[in-house]
C-alpha beads as a LAMMPS data file, in Angstrom:
LAMMPS data file: protein, C-alpha beads

435 atoms
434 bonds

1 atom types
1 bond types

-500.0 500.0 xlo xhi
-500.0 500.0 ylo yhi
-500.0 500.0 zlo zhi

Masses

1 110.0

Atoms # bond

1 1 1 -81.883 3.863 400.905
2 1 1 -85.382 2.463 400.541
3 1 1 -86.205 -1.216 401.126
4 1 1 -85.854 -2.389 397.541
5 1 1 -82.853 -0.219 396.659
6 1 1 -80.835 -1.510 399.632
7 1 1 -81.563 -5.142 398.779
8 1 1 -80.823 -4.535 395.079
9 1 1 -77.496 -2.874 395.948
10 1 1 -76.381 -5.827 398.060
11 1 1 -77.332 -8.346 395.360
12 1 1 -75.728 -6.366 392.545
13 1 1 -72.409 -5.803 394.326
14 1 1 -72.081 -9.554 394.916
15 1 1 -72.938 -10.484 391.317
16 1 1 -70.697 -7.777 389.863
17 1 1 -67.729 -9.212 391.751
18 1 1 -68.635 -12.723 390.591
19 1 1 -68.867 -11.647 386.933
20 1 1 -65.538 -9.826 387.206
21 1 1 -63.955 -13.045 388.441
22 1 1 -65.577 -15.037 385.614
23 1 1 -64.202 -12.609 383.022
24 1 1 -60.720 -12.811 384.524
25 1 1 -60.628 -16.605 384.533
26 1 1 -62.746 -17.491 381.506
27 1 1 -63.033 -14.388 379.343
28 1 1 -61.509 -15.999 376.258
29 1 1 -63.703 -19.106 376.232
30 1 1 -66.100 -19.528 373.299
31 1 1 -69.791 -19.937 374.070
32 1 1 -71.296 -20.197 370.596
33 1 1 -70.629 -20.154 366.864
34 1 1 -72.552 -17.966 364.457
35 1 1 -73.925 -19.508 361.267
36 1 1 -74.634 -17.704 358.044
37 1 1 -78.360 -18.285 358.675
38 1 1 -78.046 -16.449 361.991
39 1 1 -75.988 -13.601 360.565
40 1 1 -78.417 -12.924 357.719
41 1 1 -81.565 -14.021 359.570
42 1 1 -81.686 -11.486 362.398
43 1 1 -79.055 -13.017 364.722
44 1 1 -81.645 -15.579 365.802
45 1 1 -80.588 -17.513 368.931
46 1 1 -77.059 -16.044 369.044
47 1 1 -76.005 -16.033 372.710
48 1 1 -74.647 -12.524 373.154
49 1 1 -75.991 -10.846 376.299
50 1 1 -76.705 -11.347 379.996
51 1 1 -80.335 -10.860 381.053
52 1 1 -81.074 -12.275 384.494
53 1 1 -84.639 -11.114 385.078
54 1 1 -86.193 -13.819 382.870
55 1 1 -85.268 -16.616 380.494
56 1 1 -87.175 -18.301 377.684
57 1 1 -87.171 -22.038 377.140
58 1 1 -88.475 -23.226 373.742
59 1 1 -90.500 -26.000 375.401
60 1 1 -91.439 -24.627 378.837
61 1 1 -91.839 -20.951 377.976
62 1 1 -90.977 -17.942 380.099
63 1 1 -89.462 -18.205 383.564
64 1 1 -88.968 -15.184 385.786
65 1 1 -85.922 -15.771 387.983
66 1 1 -86.612 -19.490 387.595
67 1 1 -90.356 -19.375 388.307
68 1 1 -92.904 -20.220 385.608
69 1 1 -96.270 -18.488 385.302
70 1 1 -98.340 -21.068 387.254
71 1 1 -95.810 -20.858 390.093
72 1 1 -95.971 -17.070 390.092
73 1 1 -99.749 -17.196 390.279
74 1 1 -99.437 -19.369 393.348
75 1 1 -96.509 -17.702 395.123
76 1 1 -96.680 -13.960 394.427
77 1 1 -98.755 -11.845 396.839
78 1 1 -102.320 -10.984 395.861
79 1 1 -105.004 -8.604 397.060
80 1 1 -107.244 -10.085 399.773
81 1 1 -109.404 -12.861 398.261
82 1 1 -107.747 -12.261 394.886
83 1 1 -106.662 -14.987 392.466
84 1 1 -104.158 -13.097 390.292
85 1 1 -100.653 -11.996 391.313
86 1 1 -99.784 -8.366 391.884
87 1 1 -97.260 -7.137 389.278
88 1 1 -95.459 -5.252 392.043
89 1 1 -94.407 -8.666 393.327
90 1 1 -92.972 -9.654 389.973
91 1 1 -90.939 -6.444 389.761
92 1 1 -89.515 -7.163 393.222
93 1 1 -88.661 -10.701 392.125
94 1 1 -86.941 -9.506 388.936
95 1 1 -84.952 -6.912 390.866
96 1 1 -83.607 -9.083 393.675
97 1 1 -84.437 -12.701 392.829
98 1 1 -86.695 -13.227 395.847
99 1 1 -90.443 -13.785 396.188
100 1 1 -91.554 -10.746 398.210
101 1 1 -93.733 -10.748 401.275
102 1 1 -97.141 -9.109 401.305
103 1 1 -95.667 -6.298 403.382
104 1 1 -92.921 -5.665 400.818
105 1 1 -95.437 -5.581 397.960
106 1 1 -97.676 -3.184 399.872
107 1 1 -94.662 -0.939 400.428
108 1 1 -93.882 -0.977 396.712
109 1 1 -97.487 -0.119 395.800
110 1 1 -97.362 2.825 398.184
111 1 1 -93.942 3.886 396.915
112 1 1 -95.118 3.940 393.301
113 1 1 -98.190 5.886 394.345
114 1 1 -95.936 8.412 396.110
115 1 1 -93.838 8.842 392.961
116 1 1 -96.742 8.926 390.485
117 1 1 -97.338 12.666 390.007
118 1 1 -96.893 13.588 386.346
119 1 1 -95.649 17.117 385.510
120 1 1 -98.187 19.273 383.685
121 1 1 -95.823 19.840 380.766
122 1 1 -96.198 16.144 379.854
123 1 1 -99.951 16.549 379.414
124 1 1 -99.391 19.812 377.533
125 1 1 -97.072 17.970 375.148
126 1 1 -99.687 15.306 374.494
127 1 1 -102.368 17.943 373.917
128 1 1 -100.243 19.440 371.143
129 1 1 -100.735 16.251 369.124
130 1 1 -103.808 15.536 366.969
131 1 1 -106.272 13.451 368.983
132 1 1 -106.212 10.722 366.342
133 1 1 -102.434 10.215 366.635
134 1 1 -101.766 6.523 367.197
135 1 1 -101.739 5.798 370.949
136 1 1 -98.263 4.264 370.747
137 1 1 -96.907 7.438 369.164
138 1 1 -98.468 9.455 371.972
139 1 1 -97.078 7.022 374.535
140 1 1 -93.518 7.259 373.220
141 1 1 -93.712 11.059 373.101
142 1 1 -95.224 11.205 376.584
143 1 1 -92.332 9.147 377.938
144 1 1 -89.804 11.447 376.256
145 1 1 -91.565 14.479 377.705
146 1 1 -90.885 13.103 381.193
147 1 1 -87.149 12.976 380.439
148 1 1 -86.841 16.565 381.664
149 1 1 -87.039 15.110 385.191
150 1 1 -84.361 12.447 384.698
151 1 1 -82.322 11.934 387.862
152 1 1 -79.617 10.097 385.906
153 1 1 -79.200 12.857 383.304
154 1 1 -78.996 15.563 385.973
155 1 1 -76.526 13.717 388.165
156 1 1 -74.402 12.614 385.198
157 1 1 -74.070 16.224 384.086
158 1 1 -72.974 17.151 387.604
159 1 1 -70.246 14.476 387.508
160 1 1 -71.641 11.113 388.592
161 1 1 -69.190 8.410 389.658
162 1 1 -69.646 5.335 387.446
163 1 1 -70.099 3.173 390.544
164 1 1 -73.233 5.178 391.294
165 1 1 -74.845 4.902 387.836
166 1 1 -77.144 2.185 389.152
167 1 1 -78.476 4.435 391.930
168 1 1 -79.617 7.184 389.578
169 1 1 -80.998 4.628 387.112
170 1 1 -82.979 3.007 389.924
171 1 1 -84.560 6.359 390.795
172 1 1 -85.485 7.033 387.165
173 1 1 -86.893 3.532 386.731
174 1 1 -89.043 3.725 389.848
175 1 1 -90.362 7.159 388.855
176 1 1 -91.045 6.052 385.284
177 1 1 -92.946 2.910 386.283
178 1 1 -94.948 4.880 388.852
179 1 1 -96.025 7.504 386.306
180 1 1 -96.749 5.303 383.305
181 1 1 -100.329 4.313 384.224
182 1 1 -101.280 7.986 384.578
183 1 1 -99.773 8.906 381.201
184 1 1 -101.195 5.830 379.458
185 1 1 -104.672 6.369 380.891
186 1 1 -104.563 10.040 379.904
187 1 1 -103.850 8.998 376.312
188 1 1 -106.751 6.538 376.334
189 1 1 -109.293 8.998 377.757
190 1 1 -108.038 11.797 375.499
191 1 1 -108.215 9.685 372.349
192 1 1 -111.382 7.687 372.900
193 1 1 -113.415 9.444 375.618
194 1 1 -113.371 13.137 374.748
195 1 1 -110.674 13.921 377.332
196 1 1 -113.018 13.023 380.198
197 1 1 -110.178 12.072 382.519
198 1 1 -110.456 10.090 385.740
199 1 1 -108.411 10.973 388.805
200 1 1 -105.965 8.396 390.193
201 1 1 -106.941 6.135 393.087
202 1 1 -103.813 6.441 395.249
203 1 1 -104.850 3.813 397.786
204 1 1 -105.152 0.983 395.267
205 1 1 -102.504 -1.253 393.766
206 1 1 -100.659 -0.243 390.584
207 1 1 -102.665 -2.292 388.053
208 1 1 -106.028 -1.575 389.663
209 1 1 -105.309 2.153 389.685
210 1 1 -104.480 1.976 385.977
211 1 1 -107.713 0.111 385.236
212 1 1 -109.778 2.670 387.143
213 1 1 -108.144 5.602 385.361
214 1 1 -108.985 3.901 382.052
215 1 1 -112.613 3.905 383.227
216 1 1 -113.157 0.281 384.268
217 1 1 -114.370 -0.055 387.850
218 1 1 -114.998 -3.782 387.671
219 1 1 -113.330 -6.277 390.006
220 1 1 -112.954 -8.913 387.286
221 1 1 -111.288 -6.416 384.977
222 1 1 -108.996 -5.327 387.814
223 1 1 -107.978 -8.980 388.246
224 1 1 -107.384 -9.268 384.492
225 1 1 -105.163 -6.191 384.562
226 1 1 -103.072 -7.647 387.387
227 1 1 -102.618 -10.826 385.355
228 1 1 -101.977 -8.913 382.113
229 1 1 -99.378 -6.621 383.702
230 1 1 -97.616 -9.650 385.184
231 1 1 -97.433 -11.981 382.188
232 1 1 -96.413 -9.289 379.661
233 1 1 -93.658 -7.824 381.847
234 1 1 -90.603 -9.564 380.395
235 1 1 -89.640 -12.207 377.832
236 1 1 -85.856 -12.520 378.229
237 1 1 -83.459 -9.947 376.815
238 1 1 -83.383 -10.885 373.140
239 1 1 -86.872 -9.708 372.188
240 1 1 -86.939 -6.447 370.268
241 1 1 -88.204 -4.113 373.004
242 1 1 -85.949 -5.499 375.743
243 1 1 -82.899 -5.578 373.494
244 1 1 -83.594 -2.008 372.380
245 1 1 -83.753 -0.895 376.017
246 1 1 -80.468 -2.686 376.710
247 1 1 -78.762 -1.267 373.607
248 1 1 -79.851 2.346 374.051
249 1 1 -79.152 2.160 377.775
250 1 1 -75.629 0.940 377.061
251 1 1 -74.866 4.390 375.633
252 1 1 -75.728 5.759 379.113
253 1 1 -78.990 7.186 377.862
254 1 1 -81.323 7.455 380.846
255 1 1 -84.416 5.317 381.449
256 1 1 -86.731 7.732 379.598
257 1 1 -84.696 7.843 376.394
258 1 1 -84.159 4.089 376.549
259 1 1 -87.767 3.194 377.295
260 1 1 -89.134 5.452 374.572
261 1 1 -86.880 3.662 372.097
262 1 1 -88.013 0.349 373.524
263 1 1 -91.644 1.299 372.902
264 1 1 -90.867 2.252 369.307
265 1 1 -89.650 -1.331 368.862
266 1 1 -92.722 -2.735 370.625
267 1 1 -94.944 -0.801 368.202
268 1 1 -93.840 -2.956 365.260
269 1 1 -96.341 -5.459 363.797
270 1 1 -93.829 -8.291 364.312
271 1 1 -93.626 -7.493 368.029
272 1 1 -96.154 -5.916 370.394
273 1 1 -98.489 -4.528 367.744
274 1 1 -99.464 -8.125 366.984
275 1 1 -102.087 -7.979 369.754
276 1 1 -103.856 -5.289 367.750
277 1 1 -103.542 -7.336 364.565
278 1 1 -105.121 -10.449 366.131
279 1 1 -108.408 -8.889 367.200
280 1 1 -108.578 -6.881 363.982
281 1 1 -108.239 -10.123 362.001
282 1 1 -111.005 -11.759 364.068
283 1 1 -113.325 -8.780 363.532
284 1 1 -112.619 -8.918 359.801
285 1 1 -113.453 -12.629 359.770
286 1 1 -116.744 -11.992 361.581
287 1 1 -117.635 -9.259 359.112
288 1 1 -116.811 -11.364 356.060
289 1 1 -118.642 -14.449 357.354
290 1 1 -121.589 -12.397 358.561
291 1 1 -121.723 -14.048 361.970
292 1 1 -119.911 -13.890 365.319
293 1 1 -120.614 -17.585 365.883
294 1 1 -118.914 -19.226 362.897
295 1 1 -118.593 -23.001 362.807
296 1 1 -115.218 -24.674 362.658
297 1 1 -115.371 -25.339 358.932
298 1 1 -116.004 -21.646 358.245
299 1 1 -113.060 -20.724 360.455
300 1 1 -110.813 -23.289 358.780
301 1 1 -111.693 -21.937 355.322
302 1 1 -111.024 -18.359 356.431
303 1 1 -107.616 -19.417 357.756
304 1 1 -106.770 -21.119 354.467
305 1 1 -107.943 -18.066 352.515
306 1 1 -105.728 -15.834 354.670
307 1 1 -102.708 -18.023 353.962
308 1 1 -103.562 -18.257 350.252
309 1 1 -103.460 -14.446 350.095
310 1 1 -99.852 -14.539 351.280
311 1 1 -100.716 -13.314 354.780
312 1 1 -100.042 -14.778 358.201
313 1 1 -102.542 -15.750 360.860
314 1 1 -101.723 -13.160 363.544
315 1 1 -101.023 -14.427 367.048
316 1 1 -99.605 -17.754 365.903
317 1 1 -95.951 -18.675 365.719
318 1 1 -93.051 -17.445 367.836
319 1 1 -89.351 -16.928 367.203
320 1 1 -88.343 -19.146 370.127
321 1 1 -91.302 -21.077 371.561
322 1 1 -92.089 -24.537 370.235
323 1 1 -95.147 -25.142 372.430
324 1 1 -98.285 -23.109 373.229
325 1 1 -97.246 -19.914 374.992
326 1 1 -97.859 -20.275 378.765
327 1 1 -99.027 -16.653 378.722
328 1 1 -101.774 -17.657 376.278
329 1 1 -102.731 -20.549 378.541
330 1 1 -102.843 -18.270 381.590
331 1 1 -105.311 -15.999 379.815
332 1 1 -107.343 -18.995 378.661
333 1 1 -107.549 -20.174 382.248
334 1 1 -108.699 -16.703 383.337
335 1 1 -111.451 -16.808 380.711
336 1 1 -112.523 -20.297 381.774
337 1 1 -112.787 -19.108 385.377
338 1 1 -114.520 -15.785 384.756
339 1 1 -116.168 -15.593 381.328
340 1 1 -119.073 -17.695 380.135
341 1 1 -120.547 -17.878 376.620
342 1 1 -118.615 -15.040 374.999
343 1 1 -118.652 -15.300 371.192
344 1 1 -115.204 -13.744 370.626
345 1 1 -113.596 -15.879 373.337
346 1 1 -115.165 -18.969 371.769
347 1 1 -113.632 -18.023 368.415
348 1 1 -110.212 -17.695 370.073
349 1 1 -110.597 -21.181 371.532
350 1 1 -111.675 -22.591 368.159
351 1 1 -108.632 -20.978 366.553
352 1 1 -106.463 -22.640 369.207
353 1 1 -107.814 -25.974 367.999
354 1 1 -107.758 -25.295 364.254
355 1 1 -104.797 -23.022 363.429
356 1 1 -102.027 -25.359 364.703
357 1 1 -103.617 -28.212 362.770
358 1 1 -103.692 -26.182 359.540
359 1 1 -100.208 -24.688 359.925
360 1 1 -98.761 -28.030 360.956
361 1 1 -100.220 -29.744 357.900
362 1 1 -98.394 -27.278 355.648
363 1 1 -95.041 -28.246 357.121
364 1 1 -93.630 -24.739 356.801
365 1 1 -93.966 -23.477 360.366
366 1 1 -91.673 -24.586 363.195
367 1 1 -94.104 -23.377 365.832
368 1 1 -97.805 -23.450 364.875
369 1 1 -98.928 -22.645 368.426
370 1 1 -100.495 -19.440 369.788
371 1 1 -98.443 -16.749 371.476
372 1 1 -99.565 -14.267 374.127
373 1 1 -101.238 -11.957 371.605
374 1 1 -103.689 -14.612 370.419
375 1 1 -105.936 -14.288 373.479
376 1 1 -105.494 -10.881 375.102
377 1 1 -107.708 -8.905 372.718
378 1 1 -110.740 -11.160 373.240
379 1 1 -110.542 -10.652 377.008
380 1 1 -110.263 -6.886 376.678
381 1 1 -113.197 -6.738 374.244
382 1 1 -115.324 -8.771 376.644
383 1 1 -114.902 -6.150 379.364
384 1 1 -115.511 -3.248 376.999
385 1 1 -112.026 -2.126 376.033
386 1 1 -112.710 -2.423 372.314
387 1 1 -110.270 0.196 370.947
388 1 1 -107.718 -2.310 369.740
389 1 1 -105.155 0.215 368.498
390 1 1 -104.623 1.034 372.194
391 1 1 -103.725 -2.532 373.176
392 1 1 -99.986 -2.156 372.609
393 1 1 -99.915 0.690 375.133
394 1 1 -101.195 -1.771 377.743
395 1 1 -98.392 -4.114 376.688
396 1 1 -95.905 -1.250 376.991
397 1 1 -96.920 -0.302 380.526
398 1 1 -96.385 -3.901 381.567
399 1 1 -93.121 -4.315 379.672
400 1 1 -91.669 -1.381 381.629
401 1 1 -91.378 -3.670 384.656
402 1 1 -88.978 -6.076 382.964
403 1 1 -86.907 -3.680 380.894
404 1 1 -86.465 -1.179 383.725
405 1 1 -85.342 -3.960 386.056
406 1 1 -82.938 -5.077 383.328
407 1 1 -81.606 -1.544 382.871
408 1 1 -80.927 -1.214 386.593
409 1 1 -78.938 -4.447 386.477
410 1 1 -77.029 -3.321 383.376
411 1 1 -75.774 -0.234 385.184
412 1 1 -75.164 -2.021 388.484
413 1 1 -73.012 -4.641 386.755
414 1 1 -71.186 -2.035 384.698
415 1 1 -71.998 -3.512 381.314
416 1 1 -70.251 -1.564 378.531
417 1 1 -71.483 0.030 375.332
418 1 1 -72.923 -2.648 373.063
419 1 1 -71.098 -2.586 369.746
420 1 1 -71.241 -5.746 367.601
421 1 1 -69.092 -6.030 364.473
422 1 1 -70.853 -5.900 361.132
423 1 1 -69.527 -7.185 357.822
424 1 1 -70.458 -6.442 354.227
425 1 1 -72.203 -8.894 351.925
426 1 1 -69.020 -8.891 349.798
427 1 1 -67.027 -9.918 352.872
428 1 1 -69.452 -12.779 353.456
429 1 1 -69.290 -13.955 349.843
430 1 1 -65.503 -13.827 349.846
431 1 1 -65.319 -15.677 353.158
432 1 1 -67.549 -18.475 351.908
433 1 1 -65.606 -18.717 348.657
434 1 1 -62.378 -19.166 350.631
435 1 1 -63.952 -21.798 352.829

Bonds

1 1 1 2
2 1 2 3
3 1 3 4
4 1 4 5
5 1 5 6
6 1 6 7
7 1 7 8
8 1 8 9
9 1 9 10
10 1 10 11
11 1 11 12
12 1 12 13
13 1 13 14
14 1 14 15
15 1 15 16
16 1 16 17
17 1 17 18
18 1 18 19
19 1 19 20
20 1 20 21
21 1 21 22
22 1 22 23
23 1 23 24
24 1 24 25
25 1 25 26
26 1 26 27
27 1 27 28
28 1 28 29
29 1 29 30
30 1 30 31
31 1 31 32
32 1 32 33
33 1 33 34
34 1 34 35
35 1 35 36
36 1 36 37
37 1 37 38
38 1 38 39
39 1 39 40
40 1 40 41
41 1 41 42
42 1 42 43
43 1 43 44
44 1 44 45
45 1 45 46
46 1 46 47
47 1 47 48
48 1 48 49
49 1 49 50
50 1 50 51
51 1 51 52
52 1 52 53
53 1 53 54
54 1 54 55
55 1 55 56
56 1 56 57
57 1 57 58
58 1 58 59
59 1 59 60
60 1 60 61
61 1 61 62
62 1 62 63
63 1 63 64
64 1 64 65
65 1 65 66
66 1 66 67
67 1 67 68
68 1 68 69
69 1 69 70
70 1 70 71
71 1 71 72
72 1 72 73
73 1 73 74
74 1 74 75
75 1 75 76
76 1 76 77
77 1 77 78
78 1 78 79
79 1 79 80
80 1 80 81
81 1 81 82
82 1 82 83
83 1 83 84
84 1 84 85
85 1 85 86
86 1 86 87
87 1 87 88
88 1 88 89
89 1 89 90
90 1 90 91
91 1 91 92
92 1 92 93
93 1 93 94
94 1 94 95
95 1 95 96
96 1 96 97
97 1 97 98
98 1 98 99
99 1 99 100
100 1 100 101
101 1 101 102
102 1 102 103
103 1 103 104
104 1 104 105
105 1 105 106
106 1 106 107
107 1 107 108
108 1 108 109
109 1 109 110
110 1 110 111
111 1 111 112
112 1 112 113
113 1 113 114
114 1 114 115
115 1 115 116
116 1 116 117
117 1 117 118
118 1 118 119
119 1 119 120
120 1 120 121
121 1 121 122
122 1 122 123
123 1 123 124
124 1 124 125
125 1 125 126
126 1 126 127
127 1 127 128
128 1 128 129
129 1 129 130
130 1 130 131
131 1 131 132
132 1 132 133
133 1 133 134
134 1 134 135
135 1 135 136
136 1 136 137
137 1 137 138
138 1 138 139
139 1 139 140
140 1 140 141
141 1 141 142
142 1 142 143
143 1 143 144
144 1 144 145
145 1 145 146
146 1 146 147
147 1 147 148
148 1 148 149
149 1 149 150
150 1 150 151
151 1 151 152
152 1 152 153
153 1 153 154
154 1 154 155
155 1 155 156
156 1 156 157
157 1 157 158
158 1 158 159
159 1 159 160
160 1 160 161
161 1 161 162
162 1 162 163
163 1 163 164
164 1 164 165
165 1 165 166
166 1 166 167
167 1 167 168
168 1 168 169
169 1 169 170
170 1 170 171
171 1 171 172
172 1 172 173
173 1 173 174
174 1 174 175
175 1 175 176
176 1 176 177
177 1 177 178
178 1 178 179
179 1 179 180
180 1 180 181
181 1 181 182
182 1 182 183
183 1 183 184
184 1 184 185
185 1 185 186
186 1 186 187
187 1 187 188
188 1 188 189
189 1 189 190
190 1 190 191
191 1 191 192
192 1 192 193
193 1 193 194
194 1 194 195
195 1 195 196
196 1 196 197
197 1 197 198
198 1 198 199
199 1 199 200
200 1 200 201
201 1 201 202
202 1 202 203
203 1 203 204
204 1 204 205
205 1 205 206
206 1 206 207
207 1 207 208
208 1 208 209
209 1 209 210
210 1 210 211
211 1 211 212
212 1 212 213
213 1 213 214
214 1 214 215
215 1 215 216
216 1 216 217
217 1 217 218
218 1 218 219
219 1 219 220
220 1 220 221
221 1 221 222
222 1 222 223
223 1 223 224
224 1 224 225
225 1 225 226
226 1 226 227
227 1 227 228
228 1 228 229
229 1 229 230
230 1 230 231
231 1 231 232
232 1 232 233
233 1 233 234
234 1 234 235
235 1 235 236
236 1 236 237
237 1 237 238
238 1 238 239
239 1 239 240
240 1 240 241
241 1 241 242
242 1 242 243
243 1 243 244
244 1 244 245
245 1 245 246
246 1 246 247
247 1 247 248
248 1 248 249
249 1 249 250
250 1 250 251
251 1 251 252
252 1 252 253
253 1 253 254
254 1 254 255
255 1 255 256
256 1 256 257
257 1 257 258
258 1 258 259
259 1 259 260
260 1 260 261
261 1 261 262
262 1 262 263
263 1 263 264
264 1 264 265
265 1 265 266
266 1 266 267
267 1 267 268
268 1 268 269
269 1 269 270
270 1 270 271
271 1 271 272
272 1 272 273
273 1 273 274
274 1 274 275
275 1 275 276
276 1 276 277
277 1 277 278
278 1 278 279
279 1 279 280
280 1 280 281
281 1 281 282
282 1 282 283
283 1 283 284
284 1 284 285
285 1 285 286
286 1 286 287
287 1 287 288
288 1 288 289
289 1 289 290
290 1 290 291
291 1 291 292
292 1 292 293
293 1 293 294
294 1 294 295
295 1 295 296
296 1 296 297
297 1 297 298
298 1 298 299
299 1 299 300
300 1 300 301
301 1 301 302
302 1 302 303
303 1 303 304
304 1 304 305
305 1 305 306
306 1 306 307
307 1 307 308
308 1 308 309
309 1 309 310
310 1 310 311
311 1 311 312
312 1 312 313
313 1 313 314
314 1 314 315
315 1 315 316
316 1 316 317
317 1 317 318
318 1 318 319
319 1 319 320
320 1 320 321
321 1 321 322
322 1 322 323
323 1 323 324
324 1 324 325
325 1 325 326
326 1 326 327
327 1 327 328
328 1 328 329
329 1 329 330
330 1 330 331
331 1 331 332
332 1 332 333
333 1 333 334
334 1 334 335
335 1 335 336
336 1 336 337
337 1 337 338
338 1 338 339
339 1 339 340
340 1 340 341
341 1 341 342
342 1 342 343
343 1 343 344
344 1 344 345
345 1 345 346
346 1 346 347
347 1 347 348
348 1 348 349
349 1 349 350
350 1 350 351
351 1 351 352
352 1 352 353
353 1 353 354
354 1 354 355
355 1 355 356
356 1 356 357
357 1 357 358
358 1 358 359
359 1 359 360
360 1 360 361
361 1 361 362
362 1 362 363
363 1 363 364
364 1 364 365
365 1 365 366
366 1 366 367
367 1 367 368
368 1 368 369
369 1 369 370
370 1 370 371
371 1 371 372
372 1 372 373
373 1 373 374
374 1 374 375
375 1 375 376
376 1 376 377
377 1 377 378
378 1 378 379
379 1 379 380
380 1 380 381
381 1 381 382
382 1 382 383
383 1 383 384
384 1 384 385
385 1 385 386
386 1 386 387
387 1 387 388
388 1 388 389
389 1 389 390
390 1 390 391
391 1 391 392
392 1 392 393
393 1 393 394
394 1 394 395
395 1 395 396
396 1 396 397
397 1 397 398
398 1 398 399
399 1 399 400
400 1 400 401
401 1 401 402
402 1 402 403
403 1 403 404
404 1 404 405
405 1 405 406
406 1 406 407
407 1 407 408
408 1 408 409
409 1 409 410
410 1 410 411
411 1 411 412
412 1 412 413
413 1 413 414
414 1 414 415
415 1 415 416
416 1 416 417
417 1 417 418
418 1 418 419
419 1 419 420
420 1 420 421
421 1 421 422
422 1 422 423
423 1 423 424
424 1 424 425
425 1 425 426
426 1 426 427
427 1 427 428
428 1 428 429
429 1 429 430
430 1 430 431
431 1 431 432
432 1 432 433
433 1 433 434
434 1 434 435
């Protein structure tokens, strides 16, 4: 076994035994009660799954294995003289619950580089699509095209012992994560740069290699990509993309099937596509106002006009968070450290001041604060990545780290097929009448 697989196996065997004991002694204990609001309103906040890689606190935001984003920035290994954490380190942490050493992160970078060759049939599949196909559609199809190489599917067909499901899923997950930057960059260059592709840089870290294949050989942008890939990686198990991965994986679909489904969830405007909607909304505001340096009163009026039209201000509000998203604040800090006098960034900061005030005054929004999507587009535009309908692909490459780690744990712990019970609206009406 490789370094990470051996450590993961040891951790998972111990936790599996612990969970088995918990089920034996406490399996019939109630943890929560479901309200009618929750049943009809998207099962919001119903405690119904185990997801150890990260947890989301309404006040403090995301924690990865107990560590918040500022702590990760301090503790996770970085490139020499770098300020931003390497996402390889976060994946290691999510897999085994330990902050890795620099040597362990370097091994993982090299291991992903070793596994990163993409079969030619994947590129052929993408080339069969119209070049103007939405990048997320191409991304999902590209992931499915790689399923032909699934270790889990092959070994399951041969007769895989259920105690070894985790091993095959680990191999698929490592291969998938390793290949994603190549596939995602191919889609970007094919769609926006006349298929002028850039060869991988095998001796660089995972995020830097992705940035270079996109066409950005800029140290600041490389640092941004390391930060971006880290902070977007996971957001506990109840978000749509993570839950989709968990649900589809529970059928024993392999990592490719499960991740493609996960990306179809991420592509929704109420989930990952919001990052595209934010920068689009800002561009539309600039066009309507006729200036990229609007004053605060102009911005406030545009916000009110947006709301009066029955629309939302994209990038603001979150299903769980009740404070500014720490991922937004991490990007703001990056901009403060690296970007001076950028008009779009200044608009984002003005929105941070004005939107919560406006939404809060209306009294209709539980969380008027920005989420992660509110800032990312402005940073990408600053460095020249202006094709905003590609932004969710970036999100997807990052999200693979969290959901693949979660899928490995699902199989290692032997979690069963997810199958909640549904009821009809007549059942609900009759139940409430009886009560």
